C-alpha positions in Angstrom: 1.0 13.0 -15.5 0.4 11.0 -12.3 3.3 8.8 -11.3 3.6 6.4 -8.4 7.0 4.9 -7.8 7.4 2.2 -5.1 10.7 1.3 -3.5 12.0 -0.8 -0.6 11.1 -4.3 -1.7 13.7 -6.9 -0.7 14.2 -10.5 0.4 14.0 -11.0 4.1 13.7 -13.8 6.6 10.5 -14.6 8.5 10.1 -12.3 11.5 12.1 -9.5 10.0 10.8 -6.0 9.1 10.7 -4.0 5.9 9.5 -0.6 4.9 8.1 0.2 1.5 7.8 3.8 0.2 5.6 5.2 -2.6 6.5 8.6 -4.1 3.6 10.3 -5.8 3.8 13.1 -8.3 1.8 14.8 -11.0 -1.4 15.3 -8.9 -3.2 18.6 -9.5 -5.0 17.9 -6.2 -3.9 15.4 -3.6 -5.5 12.0 -4.0 -8.4 11.4 -1.6 -6.9 8.1 -0.6 -3.7 6.1 -1.1 -3.4 2.4 -0.7 -1.1 -0.6 -0.8 -2.1 -3.8 -2.6 -0.2 -7.0 -3.1 -0.4 -9.9 -5.5 1.2 -13.3 -5.0 1.8 -15.7 -7.9 -1.5 -17.4 -8.8 -3.6 -15.2 -6.5 -5.8 -12.2 -6.9 -4.5 -8.8 -6.1 -5.7 -7.9 -2.6 -5.9 -4.7 -0.6 -3.4 -4.5 2.3 -3.8 -1.0 3.7 -5.3 2.4 2.8 -5.0 5.9 4.2 -7.3 8.8 3.5 -6.3 12.4 2.7 -6.4 13.8 6.3 -4.8 10.7 7.7 -7.8 10.2 10.1 -9.1 7.1 8.4 -7.0 4.0 7.9 -8.0 0.5 6.9 -6.0 -2.7 7.1 -6.6 -6.2 5.8 -7.2 -8.7 8.6 -4.1 -10.6 7.6 -1.8 -7.7 8.4 -3.5 -5.9 11.3 -1.1 -5.4 14.2 1.9 -6.0 11.9 1.7 -3.4 9.2 1.4 0.4 9.5 0.6 2.8 6.7 1.5 6.4 7.0 1.9 9.5 4.8 4.0 12.6 5.0 2.5 16.1 5.6 2.3 17.0 1.9 0.9 13.6 1.0 3.5 12.9 -1.6 5.0 9.9 0.1 3.1 7.0 1.5 5.0 4.4 3.6 4.1 0.9 4.6 6.0 -0.4 7.6 5.8 -4.2 7.7 6.8 -6.0 10.9 7.0 -9.7 11.8 6.9 -10.7 8.2 5.7 -14.2 7.2 6.3 -16.2 4.1 2.7 -15.6 3.1 3.4 -11.9 2.9 5.6 -12.6 -0.1 4.2 -10.8 -3.1 4.6 -7.9 -5.5 3.4 -4.8 -3.6 1.7 -2.0 -5.5 1.0 1.5 -4.5 -2.3 3.0 -5.6 -4.0 6.4 -5.5 -7.6 7.1 -5.5 -9.4 9.9 -7.4 -11.2 12.9 -6.2 -13.3 11.0 -3.8 -12.8 7.6 -2.1 -15.7 5.8 -0.5 -15.3 5.7 3.3 -15.9 2.0 4.0 -13.3 -0.7 4.8 -14.5 -2.9 1.9 -14.2 -0.1 -0.7 -11.1 1.4 0.9 -9.3 -1.9 0.2 -11.0 -2.5 -3.2 -9.1 -2.1 -6.5 -12.1 -0.3 -8.0 -11.5 2.6 -5.7 -8.1 3.4 -7.1 -7.4 4.9 -10.5 -3.6 5.2 -10.5 -1.1 2.4 -9.9 2.6 2.0 -9.5 4.7 -0.7 -11.1 5.2 -2.7 -8.0 8.1 -3.8 -5.8 8.9 -7.4 -4.9 8.8 -8.6 -1.3 10.1 -12.1 -0.6 9.9 -13.6 2.9 11.8 -16.9 3.1 14.2 -18.7 5.4 
Protein backbone atom coordinates (compact mmCIF):
# COMPACT_ATOMS: atom_id res chain seq x y z
CA UNK A 1 0.00 0.00 0.00
CA UNK A 2 1.45 3.33 -1.09
CA UNK A 3 1.77 5.91 1.64
CA UNK A 4 2.92 9.50 1.50
CA UNK A 5 3.42 11.27 4.78
CA UNK A 6 4.21 14.97 4.90
CA UNK A 7 5.87 16.77 7.77
CA UNK A 8 7.40 20.15 8.54
CA UNK A 9 4.41 22.45 8.29
CA UNK A 10 4.44 25.34 10.73
CA UNK A 11 3.50 28.95 11.34
CA UNK A 12 6.24 31.41 10.40
CA UNK A 13 6.68 35.10 9.74
CA UNK A 14 7.09 36.62 6.28
CA UNK A 15 10.65 36.30 5.03
CA UNK A 16 11.38 33.18 7.03
CA UNK A 17 12.14 29.72 5.70
CA UNK A 18 10.60 26.31 6.13
CA UNK A 19 11.41 22.82 4.94
CA UNK A 20 8.72 20.25 4.19
CA UNK A 21 9.46 16.55 3.89
CA UNK A 22 7.51 13.73 2.32
CA UNK A 23 8.23 10.13 3.23
CA UNK A 24 7.12 7.67 0.56
CA UNK A 25 6.61 3.96 1.14
CA UNK A 26 4.88 0.99 -0.42
CA UNK A 27 6.03 1.51 -3.98
CA UNK A 28 6.95 -1.63 -5.92
CA UNK A 29 8.87 0.59 -8.32
CA UNK A 30 9.85 4.16 -7.60
CA UNK A 31 7.33 6.72 -8.81
CA UNK A 32 8.35 8.37 -12.07
CA UNK A 33 7.73 11.80 -10.55
CA UNK A 34 7.01 13.35 -7.18
CA UNK A 35 5.40 16.70 -6.60
CA UNK A 36 4.27 19.25 -4.09
CA UNK A 37 0.90 20.92 -4.38
CA UNK A 38 -0.85 23.46 -2.19
CA UNK A 39 -4.36 24.58 -1.54
CA UNK A 40 -5.37 27.79 0.19
CA UNK A 41 -8.88 28.32 1.54
CA UNK A 42 -11.33 29.03 -1.27
CA UNK A 43 -8.76 28.34 -3.97
CA UNK A 44 -8.00 25.51 -6.33
CA UNK A 45 -5.19 23.12 -5.53
CA UNK A 46 -2.13 24.17 -7.51
CA UNK A 47 1.13 22.54 -8.43
CA UNK A 48 4.16 24.05 -6.70
CA UNK A 49 7.10 21.90 -7.74
CA UNK A 50 7.83 18.51 -9.22
CA UNK A 51 10.90 16.33 -9.61
CA UNK A 52 11.36 13.36 -11.88
CA UNK A 53 12.86 9.98 -11.09
CA UNK A 54 16.44 10.73 -12.13
CA UNK A 55 16.35 14.19 -10.62
CA UNK A 56 17.33 15.72 -13.94
CA UNK A 57 13.96 17.30 -14.59
CA UNK A 58 12.39 19.74 -12.18
CA UNK A 59 9.49 22.14 -12.59
CA UNK A 60 8.39 25.05 -10.44
CA UNK A 61 5.31 27.23 -10.47
CA UNK A 62 6.16 30.80 -11.48
CA UNK A 63 5.03 32.04 -8.08
CA UNK A 64 7.76 30.11 -6.26
CA UNK A 65 10.66 30.15 -8.72
CA UNK A 66 13.83 31.35 -7.07
CA UNK A 67 12.41 30.83 -3.57
CA UNK A 68 11.51 27.13 -3.37
CA UNK A 69 13.74 24.14 -4.03
CA UNK A 70 12.57 20.55 -4.45
CA UNK A 71 14.95 17.66 -3.93
CA UNK A 72 14.92 13.92 -3.33
CA UNK A 73 17.20 11.50 -1.58
CA UNK A 74 19.18 8.86 -3.47
CA UNK A 75 16.68 6.07 -2.97
CA UNK A 76 13.78 8.42 -3.81
CA UNK A 77 11.89 7.64 -0.60
CA UNK A 78 12.01 11.20 0.71
CA UNK A 79 11.18 14.35 -1.19
CA UNK A 80 11.94 17.71 0.36
CA UNK A 81 10.62 21.17 -0.39
CA UNK A 82 12.80 23.97 0.91
CA UNK A 83 10.86 27.22 1.04
CA UNK A 84 12.73 30.49 1.45
CA UNK A 85 11.52 34.08 1.70
CA UNK A 86 8.02 32.96 2.54
CA UNK A 87 5.12 35.31 1.83
CA UNK A 88 1.63 35.42 3.31
CA UNK A 89 0.29 34.20 -0.04
CA UNK A 90 2.28 30.99 0.44
CA UNK A 91 -0.06 30.04 3.28
CA UNK A 92 -1.87 26.84 2.39
CA UNK A 93 -2.10 23.15 3.05
CA UNK A 94 0.81 21.54 1.23
CA UNK A 95 0.35 18.09 -0.25
CA UNK A 96 2.91 15.60 -1.42
CA UNK A 97 1.99 13.58 -4.50
CA UNK A 98 3.48 10.71 -6.46
CA UNK A 99 3.01 9.92 -10.09
CA UNK A 100 2.52 6.49 -11.56
CA UNK A 101 4.73 4.45 -13.89
CA UNK A 102 5.18 7.30 -16.34
CA UNK A 103 4.84 11.05 -15.89
CA UNK A 104 4.56 13.33 -18.93
CA UNK A 105 7.59 15.51 -19.32
CA UNK A 106 6.13 18.94 -19.77
CA UNK A 107 5.87 21.74 -17.23
CA UNK A 108 2.12 21.96 -17.52
CA UNK A 109 1.59 18.26 -16.89
CA UNK A 110 4.39 18.01 -14.36
CA UNK A 111 2.45 20.45 -12.20
CA UNK A 112 -1.00 19.08 -12.99
CA UNK A 113 -3.03 17.09 -10.48
CA UNK A 114 -4.03 14.63 -13.20
CA UNK A 115 -0.45 13.37 -13.45
CA UNK A 116 -0.41 12.15 -9.87
CA UNK A 117 -2.14 9.08 -8.55
CA UNK A 118 -1.10 9.09 -4.92
CA UNK A 119 -1.54 11.83 -2.35
CA UNK A 120 -0.58 12.55 1.22
CA UNK A 121 -2.84 14.04 3.84
CA UNK A 122 -1.23 17.47 3.77
CA UNK A 123 0.62 19.72 6.16
CA UNK A 124 -0.37 23.27 7.07
CA UNK A 125 1.91 26.20 6.32
CA UNK A 126 0.91 29.59 7.67
CA UNK A 127 2.87 32.74 6.91
CA UNK A 128 1.74 35.68 8.97
CA UNK A 129 3.15 38.58 10.93
